[in-house]
N, C-alpha and C positions, 0 to 999 in steps of 0.2 A: 655267480663265478663258481666254475667247477674246480675241483682240486687235481692235481696231477704231479708231475714230477717236479719238485721245487729244491733245486742244490742248495739255494741261499736261504731256505726257510729258517727263521730265527735270527737272521742278521737284520740289523737294524743300520740304516743309512741316513745320516744327515744331509741333504742336499740343499745347497745354498748357491746353485749354478742357475743361470739363466739365458746362456747362449753357447758358449764353447763346451759346458760340460753335462748339458742336460740329456744328451743321448746317451753318455756314459751312465747315468744314474737310471735312465730308462732300461738299459740291458739288464741291470741288476734286479729291477723290478720285475721284468718279464720272467725272471728265474726264481722268484719267490721272496726277495728281500723286501723288508718293510721299508720303502723308500719315503722320508718324511721331507717334503718341501718345506723349509722353515722360510716364511715370507714375511715381509714388513707390512704394515697397514698399507693397502692399496695393491700389494702384490708385487713379486720380483719383475724386473723389467720387461721379460718376455710376455707376460701376462697382459700388459696393456698394449705393449707394441704390436704382439702379434695378432691379438684379438680386434684390433681398432685400426692401425695405421698400415698394414700390410695386406694387399691382396692374397688372399688364401690363407693369411695368417692363421685364422682361428683353426684351421685343419692343421697347421704346423704346430701348432700348440697343444693340440689334441694328441698327436704323434708323439711329441718328444715327452709328454707329460703324462702319458696312460699308465694307468696301475700305481701312480704315487699318491702318496696323501699330503694334504695341506695344512700347515699349522701357521697361523699369524702371530708374530710376536714383535712386540714393539721394544726393539733393543737399544733404544737411546734412553731408557730408565733402567733402574736397578732391578724391577720386577722382572723385566723381559729377558735381562741378562741371567738372572736366576734361573728362570725356566729354561732357558737355553742350556744353562750349565746342567741342571738335571737331566735333561735328554742326551747331552753329550756324554755324560757319566755311563749311560746305558747303551751307548751307540758303539758299533765295532768299526764304522767307518764314518769319517765326515768328508764332504767333497764341497771345496770352496771355489770360488771363481772370482777374479778380479772385477770390482764393481758390483759384488753381492751384498748381503747385509752386514757381513763382517769381513775383514780383509787379511793380508798378510800380517799385520801387527798383533792379530789375535791368535796366530798359530801356536806361540808358546802357551798361552792361556788354556787352549784346548788341549794342548799336549799334557799339561799339569793335571787336569781334570780325569783324564782317563789315558796313562801312558802306554797301555796295550793297544790302543786304538791306530788305525792308519788313517792319516789326514792327507787328502791330495788337494793340492792348490793348482788350478789351472788358469792359465793368463796367456795372453797373446805372445810373449816373448821371455817368460820366465820371472822369477822372483828378483834376480840381480842383473846388472849390466845397464849401459846407457840407455836401453828401451824400455826398461822395465816399466816405466809409467807412460810410455809413447802410447798415442791414439792408434787404434788398429781398427779394420773391418776385414770381411771375408776377402776382398779383393787385394787388399796390401798385404794380407798374411801369405795368399796364394803366390803373390809377387815375391815377398820376402824369403818365404820357405822354397822358392824356386819351382814351383809346379807350373807356374804360368809360363815360365820361360821354355819348359820343355812340352808345352802344348799349342797345338796349333800347325799350320802348314809351314814347310820350309821357306825362307825368304819373306814370311809375312809377319805381322806383329804378334807378340805373346798373346795367348787367351787365356780368360779366367773360366776355370771349369764352372759348369752349371751348379745352381744350388749352393747351399752352404758347405762347400766340401772342406773347408778349413775346420769348421766345428765337427763335422762328422769324422775327419781323421783323428783330431786331437781326442775326441771323445772315446774311440776305439782304443788308441794308445793308453788313454788314462785307465780305461777300464781293465785293459789286460794287465797293467803294472798295479793296479788296486787289487786285482783277483789275486795276483802272486804275493803280493804283500799282506793280504789279509791270510793267506795261507800259512805264511811265515810267522804272522803274529799270533795265530792261534796255536801253533805248534811250540813257540818259544815265550808266550806271554810278553813280547815285546813289540812296542809298535813302531810304526814308520812315518816319516814325513816325505811325501812326493811332491816334487816341483816339476809340472809339466807344462812345457812350452809349445804353442800351437805351431810355432815357427819352426822348431826342431821336428815335432812330430811329422809335419809336411815333407820336409828335407829328408826324413828317412824313407819317403815313400816315391823317390826319384828313380826308382829302378836301380840301374848300375852308374848313374852319373856321377856319385859321389867316390865311387871306387876307381872310375875312368880318370877323375882328377888325380886321386892319391897316386895311382900308378904310372899314369902318362902325363901328366899335368896338362890335359886336354880338356875343354869344356865341351860337354855334350849340347847337341842342337836339336831343334824340333827336326821332325822328319826321320829321326832315329840315325843309327850309323852308318855312314855311307849314302850313296845316291839310290834311290829306290827305282825299281823297274818302271818303264812308261806305263805299263797296265794298272799299277798298284795304285788305286784311287777310290773315290767315290763318284758314282754317275747317275744321271737322271735316267728315269725310267716313265712309264705310263703315270703311275700313281704315287711316285716318290723317288727312292734313291736305292741303289744297291752298291756294294763293296766287291769290287775284283781285285785279284792278285793272279795273273796268269803269265809270268815269265816263262820262256821257253825251258827253263831249268827245272821246272815243276811237272815232272812226268809227261803225261799226256794232255795237261790241261790246255796249253797253248793250240796244239793240233786239233784238239777237239772244238775248241771255241772257233777256230776258221773254219772247221768242217761244218759246224753248226750254222753259220752264217751263210755258207755255200748251200746247204740243204734248203734254206730258206729263201734263197734267191737275191740275197741282200747284196749291193754293190761293194760294201765293206770288205766283204771277203776276198775280193780279187786286190784290193789296196793291202790288205794284211798278210796276201800271198807272196809279195815283194821280199826277196831273200834279205834286205836290210833288218827286217823284223826278226831274223834269226842271230842278228849280231848284238851281243850282249852289250858292248860299249855304246853302240848307237841307241840302243833303247833307255840308256842311262842319261841321255843327253836331254836338256829342257826343249829342245826343237822336237825331239820325239814324243815327249809328254803332251807338247801342244798339239801336234799331229794326230796323237791317237785318241784324245777325247772327243772331238767331233766325229769322228769316224765311228767309235764306238757308241756314242750315244745316238748316232742315227739308227743304230741297230735296237739298243734297248728301248727308246722311245715307243716301240711297236709293241711293247710287253708290260705287262704288271710285275710287281716285285716278285708275287707268288709264283707266275709263270717262268720267271727267269731263274728263280732259285730251283724249281722243280726239274727244269730242263738242264740245270748246271750240275745238279746232284747225280742226274741219270749219265752225263757225260764227264764226270769226274773233272769237273771245272771248279776252281776255288772261287766261290761267289757267296755272299750272304746278303740278307735285308738290311737295311739301315733302318732301325725302328724310331718311330716317334713315340711321345708318351702316350697317346692313345692306342698305338701298336702294342705297347708293353701291357697295358691294362686290359686289352683283348686278348692277349696272347694264349693259345689253347693250351700249351704246355704248362704255363703258370697256372692256369685256372684248374688244370688235373691235378697239379699239387696243393691246391687250396693256399696258393701263396698271400694271396691279399686278403686282408680282413676288415671288416666294416665296423667303424668306431665312431662314437658322438651322436649327437641327435640327429644329424642329417644322414647318417649312415655312410660316410664318405670312405673310400677305400684306401687302405694303407698297406704297404709292405709288412709281411709277418716277420716273425722272428729269422734273424740271420742264419739260423743254425736247425738242423735236425736232430732231435734226441730219440733215444730208443723207447722212450715213454713220453707221453704228451704233457706239455707244460701247462700250468694253469692258465684260464683264458685272460684274455686283456681285459682290463677295467676302463672305463672312461677316464679322462683327466679330472682332477679335482676341482670343485669350486673354492673359491678363497676362503681358507679358515675352515673348510668342511670338517676337518678331524681335530679341531681343538680341544674335542671332550677327551682326548689322549692325555692332554697337560694335567687332567685331574684324577687319571687312574693311579693306583697304588703302584 
C-alpha cells in the first residue's frame, strides 16, 4: 500500500453497518480514515450474505469493505462491551445501522463514552415514527422514497433502479452529513448524533418533484414534465441500442437526420419528409410516436452503435449509445482515466474513487478477513 493524500488520516471510525451504510464508511476509508468493522462472532450480515448467498456477492463484499479493518467482539458479554467502550473512547466517528451489533438503544451509552464524537445511525425509515421497525428492502425503499414512481416509461408501471441504489444514495447522504458534523465537532469539541433515513435520502434525489408538489400541488410523473417529442426514445440498431432526441426545434438535428436517410437511399426519408413531421402538436401524440419507431428502426438496424453515433456527431444530430455493463467496462475513455481498479484475489474490476484530487490518494486495500485486526485490541 503506497501513501498519498489522506485527508482523514488520524480519524478512527467504528463501522457497524452491513448494508445501507457500508459504502459511506468505505468512502472515508478511501480517504485515509482508520475504519474498524466491529463484527460479532461469525461476522456482520453482509459477510455471510454477500459471500455465499448472492451471485456476485463476494465481489460486492470486497467493493464495499475495501481498505477497512475487521475486529470481532462478542457484545453479549461484559468483556466485549468493555472492549467496544475502549474503542469508542478513541473514535471520532461511530456509524451504526439498524440490525447491526448494537442499535438505537445504545446511542446514549456511546454518547456518554465520548461526547465529542459523531454518532451516525442509518436505518430504512429513521429512528422514530410508525415505520421505525418496519421491514425494508431495496425495492420497498425505492418505492417508499418515490424514485420508483419517477422511473420508467410514461403509461407503464414504476421501475426499480438496478443495483442497490437505496444503499448507495443513503450512504452518500450519510457520508456528507458525517463529514460536516465531524468538521464542526473538531472545531467546537462538541459531538453530534445523526439520524439518517434511507427513505428520506431517496426523496431528496427526486429532481424537482418535491418542489413541483410544494409550489403547484401537482404530482410529477414518469417521462418528465409534459409530452415528449416522437423522436425522443431508445431505438434498436445492429448491435444494441441508441438514444435519439431530434425534434425540429433542436437546430439542424431533424433536417440533418432526414438528409442522412436520403443520402443512404432509405425509404424512411420520404416518410419523414411529410410536412406533418414539422408539426409540434402532431409529434407529441401517441400515434406519432407509434409511427416514428418502426420507420426509424428500419434505418438504424443497418448500422452499429458506433457507426450511428459517429455519423450523428458529424451531422449535429442529438444521439448517443446506450451502454450495457460490458460496454462501460470496455469504455476507452474510462480506461484512459484508469477509472476501474482491480481488487481481491480474482482481480475483479471495480469503480475507482468517485472523485479526483490534486494528489493521489492511498491505494485501495482488500476487504479484511473476519477478525483480521483483533491485535488492535491489545495495543496501548
